[in-house]
SETOR-27038 format. One record per residue: residue in three letters; x, y, z of N, C-alpha, C in turn. Coordinates in steps of 0.05 Angstrom, whole numbers, plus 32768, in hexadecimal, padded with zeros to 4 digits. Atoms other than C-alpha are relative to their C-alpha. Layout:
N
ALAXYZXYZXYZ/...
end
This chain:
240
MET7FE77FFB800E7D9A7D9B80827FFF801A7FF1/VAL80037FE7800F7D807DD48058800380188013/LYS7FFF7FEA7FEC7D777DFF8096801D80058009/THR7FE47FFE7FF87DBF7DF080AB8010800E7FEA/LYS7FF27FF380167DD97E0480667FFA801D7FFF/LYS80077FE480007DB27E458068800D800F8017/ARG7FF47FF37FE87DCC7E5380AE801E80047FFC/ASP7FE47FFE80057E137E468097800580177FED/LYS7FFD7FEA80137E0B7E76805C7FFC801A800E/TYR80067FE77FF27DEE7EAA808A801780078012/SER7FEA7FFB7FEE7E277EA380BC8019800A7FF0/VAL7FEA7FF780127E5A7EAA80837FFC801D7FF7/TYR80077FE580097E367EE8806A800580148016/ILE7FFC7FEE7FE97E377F0780B0801E80038005/LYS7FE37FFF7FFB7E807EF680B7800E80137FEC/GLN7FF47FEF80157E907F1980757FF9801E8004/ILE80087FE57FFA7E687F5780888010800B8017/GLU7FF07FF87FE97E8C7F5980CA801C80077FF8/ALA7FE57FFB800A7ECE7F5680A48002801C7FF4/LEU80007FE5800C7EBC7F94807C7FFE80158015/SER80037FED7FEB7EA67FB880BA801A80038010/LYS7FE780007FF07EE77FA580DE8015800F7FF0/VAL7FEC7FF280107F127FBE80A47FFA801E8000/ALA80087FE480007EEB7FFF80A18009800D801B/GLY7FF87FF67FE67EF8800780EC801E80048002/LEU7FE37FFF7FFF7F427FF980E3800A80197FF1/ILE7FF97FE880107F47802F80AD7FFB80198010/ALA80087FE87FF07F24806180DA801280048018/SER7FEF7FFF7FE87F5480518113801A800F7FFC/GLY7FE77FF180057F8E807480F080197FEF8004/MET7FEA80127FFC7FBA803680F6801580037FEA/TYR7FEB7FFE80147FFD803480D27FF97FED7FE9/LEU8009800E80197FF4801C808A80097FE37FFF/ASP7FF6801C800280217FDE808D7FF17FED8012/GLU800F80107FED7FFE7FC480CB7FE37FFC7FF7/LEU801C8001800A7FBA7FD480AD7FFD7FEC7FEA/LEU8002801280177FC87FAE806D80047FE38009/ARG7FFE801B7FF57FDF7F7180957FE67FF6800D/LEU801A80077FF47F9E7F7280BC7FEB7FFB7FEB/ILE8014800380157F767F79807C80027FE47FF3/VAL7FFE801B800B7F937F39805F7FF87FEA8014/GLN800980137FEB7F867F1580A17FE27FFF8000/VAL801D7FFF80007F3E7F2C80A07FF57FF37FE7/THR8009800C801A7F387F17805780027FE18002/ALA7FFD801D7FFE7F537ED280667FEA7FF38012/GLU8015800A7FEE7F227EC980A07FE580017FF3/ALA801B7FFD800C7EE67EE3807A7FFA7FED7FE9/LEU8004801180177EF17EB8803D800C7FE48003/ASP7FF6801B7FFA7F107E7C805F80167FF87FEC/SER7FEB800580147F4E7E818033801A7FF7800E/LYS7FE780097FF47F917E5E803F801480178000/ILE7FED7FE980027FB97E9A80267FF180187FF4/SER800A7FE6800B7FA37EE2801C801880127FFE/SER7FE97FEF80027FD57F1380027FF8801A7FF1/LEU80067FE6800C7FD57F5C7FEF801A80097FF2/MET7FE97FF8801080047F737FB77FFC801D7FF7/LEU80027FE4800980127FBC7FA7801180047FE7/LEU7FF37FFB801980267FD77F64801580168004/ASP7FEA7FED7FFE806A7FF97F65800180107FE6/PRO80017FEF8018806380347F34801B80037FF2/THR7FE57FFC800C80AE80387F2980097FE87FEF/THR7FF88018800E80B67FF07F127FE97FF37FF1/ASN8018800C800B806E7FE07EFD7FFE7FE38007/GLU8001801C7FF680727FA17F277FEE7FFF8019/LEU801080057FE880447F847F5C80127FF38015/VAL7FEF80097FE980667F7A7F9F7FEE7FF78017/ILE800F80097FE9804B7F517FD9800580138017/LYS7FFD7FEC7FEB803D7F84800F7FF67FF5801B/ALA800B800C7FE780147F5B80417FF57FE47FFA/THR800C801B800280007F12804C80007FF4801C/GLN8001800F7FE77FEC7EE58085800D7FE57FFD/SER7FF3801A800580127EAB806680197FFD8011/VAL7FE880067FF180477E89809080157FF37FEE/SER7FED800C801380687E6D8051801580157FF7/GLU7FEB7FEE800880AB7E8E8047800380017FE1/GLU7FFE8001801D80AC7E767FFF7FEB80117FF2/TYR80157FEF800C806A7E977FEF8006801E8005/ASN7FFB7FE57FF9807D7ED780138017800D7FF1/LYS7FE87FF6800F80BE7EDC7FEC7FFE7FFC7FE2/LYS80028005801C80A27ECC7FA8800580197FF0/PRO7FF87FE9800F80BA7EFA7F707FE880147FFA/ASN80147FED800880967F3A7F5D7FF47FF97FE5/LEU800D8005801A80657F387F237FFF801A7FF0/LYS80037FE9801180687F677EE97FE380057FF9/LEU801C7FF9800780287F8B7ED57FF87FEF7FE8/GLY80098011801680017F5A7EA9800B7FE48001/GLU7FF4801A7FFD802A7F1E7EC17FF17FF08015/GLY800E80117FED80067EE47EE37FE3800A8005/ILE801C7FF97FFA7FC07EE87F007FFE801C800C/ALA80007FE67FF27FCE7F227F2F800880177FED/GLY7FF77FEB80137FF37F487EF97FEA80087FEC/LEU80167FFB80127FB77F417ECA7FEA800F800E/VAL80157FF27FF17F877F577F008007801E8003/ALA7FF77FE47FFD7FB07F967F0C7FFF800F7FE5/LYS80007FF3801A7FB77FA47EC27FE480067FF5/GLU801B7FFD800B7F6E7F9A7EB07FEC800C8013/ASN80127FF57FEB7F517FB37EF27FE67FF18001/LYS801880127FFE7F227F777EF480087FE88010/PRO7FFA80187FF07F1C7F3C7F2480037FE87FED/ILE7FFD801A800F7F337EF77F0C7FFE7FEA8015/VAL800480187FEF7F1D7EB57F2B800B7FE87FF1/VAL7FF58019800B7F437E747F1F7FF87FE98013/VAL800980177FF07F247E337F3780167FEC8005/ASP7FEA80137FFD7F617E087F2A8019800D7FF5/LEU7FE87FF280087FA47E2B7F2980127FEF7FEE/GLN7FEE801180107FC87DEF7F0B7FF77FFE7FE3/LYS800B8002801C7F9B7DF17ECD7FFE801B7FF2/ASP80037FE5800C7F9E7E3C7EC0801C80097FF6/SER7FE67FF9800C7FD77E4F7E908009801C8008/ARG7FF87FE57FF87FD67E977EAA800E8000801A/TYR7FF380017FE67FED7E827EEF801C7FF67FFD/ILE7FE48007800680397E807EF1800F7FF38018/ASN7FF3800C7FE980487E657F377FF47FE58007/LYS800D801A7FFC802D7E1F7F2F800F7FEE8014/ASP7FF180117FEE80667DFD7F547FFC8009801D/LEU80057FF57FE5805D7E2B7F907FE47FF9800A/ALA801B80077FF980127E207F8F7FFD7FE38007/ARG8001801D7FFB801B7DD57F8D800D7FFA801B/LYS7FF280057FE6804D7DD77FC77FF0800A8018/GLU800F7FF47FE980217E047FF27FE47FF78001/GLY801B800A80007FE17DE07FE07FEB80157FFA/LEU80127FEB80097FC07E1B7FBE7FF17FF77FE7/VAL8010800B80167F877E087F907FF180157FF0/SER80107FEC800E7F587E417F808009801C8009/LEU7FF87FE57FFB7F637E8C7F7D7FEC80147FF6/ALA800F7FE880087F3B7ECC7F7C801280188004/SER7FEE7FE97FFF7F627F0B7F6C7FF080187FF7/VAL800F7FE880077F437F507F6C801280198002/PRO7FEF7FE87FFF7F607F957F5E7FFB80128018/LEU80037FEA7FED7F6D7FCA7F928000801A7FF0/ALA80027FE880117F5480077F6E7FF08015800D/ILE800F7FE97FF57F3C804C7F80800280167FEB/LYS80017FEB80147F2680837F51800C7FF87FE5/GLY7FF6800A80197F3780577F16801E7FF98000/ARG7FE380057FFF7F7F804F7F2D80057FE6800F/VAL7FFA801A7FF47F9880087F3C801980038011/LEU7FEA7FFE7FED7FC480057F7A800D7FE58005/GLY7FF5801A7FFC7FCD7FBA7F7D7FEA7FEB7FFE/VAL8015801680027FA67F787F867FFE7FF3801C/LEU800580107FE87F887F4F7FBE7FFB7FE47FF7/ASN8003801C80087F907F047FB77FF57FEE8016/CYS800B80127FED7F697ECD7FD980027FE37FF5/TYR7FFB801C80087F817E847FD37FF17FEC8012/THR800C80157FF07F5C7E467FEA80117FE67FFD/SER7FF1801A80017F7A7E017FFA7FEF7FEA7FF4/HIS80128014800D7F407DDE7FD87FF3800D7FE7/ARG800D7FF680187F1B7DE57F967FE780108009/HIS80167FEE7FF77EEC7E207F9F7FF780127FEA/GLU800B7FEE80137EBF7E457F707FF58019800F/PHE80087FE87FF17EBB7E8B7F8D7FE5800B7FF5/THR801A7FF680087E747EA67F8D8002801E7FFB/LYS80017FE380057E607EEC7F778001800F801A/ALA80007FF37FE67E547EFD7FBF801C8001800C/GLU7FE580017FF67E9A7EE87FD2801280137FF2/ILE7FF07FED800F7EB97F107F9A7FF8801D8007/SER80097FE57FF87E8F7F4C7FAF800D8008801B/ILE7FF47FFB7FE67EA97F457FF7801E80067FFC/LEU7FE37FFD80057EF17F3D7FDE8006801B7FF3/THR7FFD7FE6800D7EE87F7A7FB17FFD80178013/ALA80057FEB7FEC7ECC7FA37FEA801880028013/LEU7FE980007FEE7F077F8F80178018800D7FF1/ALA7FEB7FF4800F7F377FA27FDF7FFC801E7FFD/HIS80057FE380027F157FE57FD78006800E801A/GLN7FF97FF57FE67F1C7FF18022801E80048002/ALA7FE37FFE7FFF7F667FE2801C800A80177FEE/ALA7FF87FEB80127F6C80117FE17FFB801C800C/ILE80067FE67FF27F4B8049800A801580068014/ALA7FEB7FFC7FEB7F7D803E8042801A80087FF3/ILE7FE77FF9800E7FB7804180117FFF801C7FF5/ASP80037FE5800B7F9C807F7FEF800180158016/ASN7FFF7FED7FE97F9280A18032801C8004800A/ALA7FE47FFF7FF77FD980908046801180117FEC/GLU7FF27FF080147FF380AD80047FF9801D8002/LEU80097FE47FFD7FCA80EC800D800D800D8019/ALA7FF47FF67FE77FE480F48055801E80057FFC/LEU7FE47FFD8005802B80EA803D800680197FEE/ARG7FFD7FE880128023811E80057FFB80198010/ALA80067FE87FF08004814F8037801780068013/LYS7FEA7FFC7FEE803D814480678019800A7FF1/SER7FEA7FF780108070814D80307FFD801D7FF8/ALA80057FE58007804F818D801A800480138018/GLU7FFC7FF17FE7804E81A68062801D80048006/GLU7FE37FFF7FFA80978196806B800E80127FEC/ALA7FF47FF0801480A981B780297FFB801E8006/LEU80077FE47FF9808481F7803E8011800A8018/ALA7FF07FF87FE980A881F78081801D80047FF9/THR7FE47FFD800980EB81EE805F8004801A7FF1/ARG7FFF7FE7800F80DD8228802F800180188013/LYS80017FEA7FEC80CD8254806B801A8003800F/LEU7FE680007FF3810D8241808E8016800C7FEE/ILE7FEB7FF680138137824F80507FFC801E7FFC/GLU80057FE380038116829380468009800F8018/ARG7FF87FF37FE8812282A5808E801F80018002/ALA7FE380027FFF816B828E808B800D80137FEB/LYS7FF67FEE8015817682B3804A8000801D8008/ASP80037FE47FF7815D82F48068801580068016/ILE7FED7FFC7FEA818982EB80A6801C80037FF4/LEU7FE68000800D81C782DC807B8004801A7FF1/ALA7FFE7FE8801081B98317804D800580198012/GLN7FFD7FE97FED81B283478088801B7FFF800E/ASP7FE780027FF181EF832D80AE801880057FEE/ALA7FE97FFD8013821C832C80707FFE801A7FF0/GLY80047FE7800F81FF836C805280007FFB7FE2/ILE80028007801D81F0834A800F7FE37FFD7FF8/PRO801C8004800981B283447FE47FF57FE48007/PRO800B801A7FFA8182830B7FF580067FEA7FEC/GLN7FFA80148015818E82E97FB2801C7FF58003/GLN7FE580097FFC81D882E77FBF80037FEE8019/ALA800080107FE881CC82CC80057FF57FE47FFA/TYR800C801A800781A182957FE780147FEF7FF0/ARG7FEC800F801081D882827FB580177FF68012/LEU7FEC80097FED820A827F7FEE7FF77FE78010/MET800B80177FF281DC824F801380007FE87FEE/GLN7FFF8016801381D682247FD4801C7FF47FFD/LYS7FE580098003822182217FCD80097FF18018/GLN7FF9800E7FE7822A820E80167FF27FE58001/SER800F8019800181F581D8800D800E7FEC7FEF/MET7FF280128012821A81BA7FD2801B7FF8800A/ASP7FE580067FF6825F81C07FF080007FED8018/SER800180107FE8824B81A180327FEF7FE77FFD/ARG801280178005821A816F80137FEA7FFE8015/LYS80167FFE7FEE81E5818680437FE8800D7FF3/SER80187FF5800D819D819980337FFF801E8006/MET80047FE47FFC818881E1802D7FF28005801B/ARG800D7FFD7FE5815D81D6806B801580008016/ASP7FEB80017FEC819A81C280938010801A8001/ILE7FF17FE7800181C08200807C7FF08016800C/ALA80117FEB7FF68185822C808B7FFD7FFE801F/GLU800380037FE3817C820F80D1801A8008800F/ALA7FE67FF87FF481C7821980DF8003801E8001/ILE7FFE7FE2800181C3826380CA7FEE800C8016/ILE80137FF67FED8185826E80F5800A7FFB801D/LEU7FF580077FE681A5824B8131801780128008/ALA7FE97FEE7FFB81E58274812A7FF6801C8007/SER800B7FE67FFB81BB82B381287FF48003801C/GLU800D80007FE5819582A1816780157FFF8016/VAL7FEA80017FED81D68290818B800D801B8004/LYS7FF47FE5800081F282D581797FEF80138011/LYS80127FEE7FF181B582F7819780027FFC801E/LYS7FFE80067FE381C082D481D98019800C800B/
end
């Protein structure tokens, strides 16, 4: 019996290590973020044998945690209200940037969705922050359908998975900022080119040409880039 127990613990450990490796591979694959986060919660649920795993992201504009990914088939759980920072277990985890483990959700006054937990058969919860460089991005939740005291090893695995998710989110944000900066630079170049074309064609100073473009942008409710592209296109048509 002892050997079987050890073998079971070993197989669970291997399963959790494989989960970390799988998530790392998913991140390296360059997969779209939404799909990646859905796969992360699926891997989390499998690795920790949880009934529901969910990933909530902190919306900086509202300071609320929003469910971004879950493998739950429960519509009621998936549509549960957002949590304010510091509200409920997940809200406290995000605010304090520390994991929280609850063995019995019905007996913990901090947990605010007791009716939902009772209906869905959720008993224990481990919630860890998604943080990178000291910045909390959200939380990763792991619910069990039976009373379960999460071990230090399980919390470590859950924390590692959350960190992997945080890396993926941070990478996506960096890529988005880089793309925005690249697009902004390209727009500035187009506007400068259009301004010079307009100034030359109309025989006016570049600053006046730029003001004309601004006025046209406001009057037509089109972006400066649209106005610039129209001027450049008209110029190219004339040359033909």
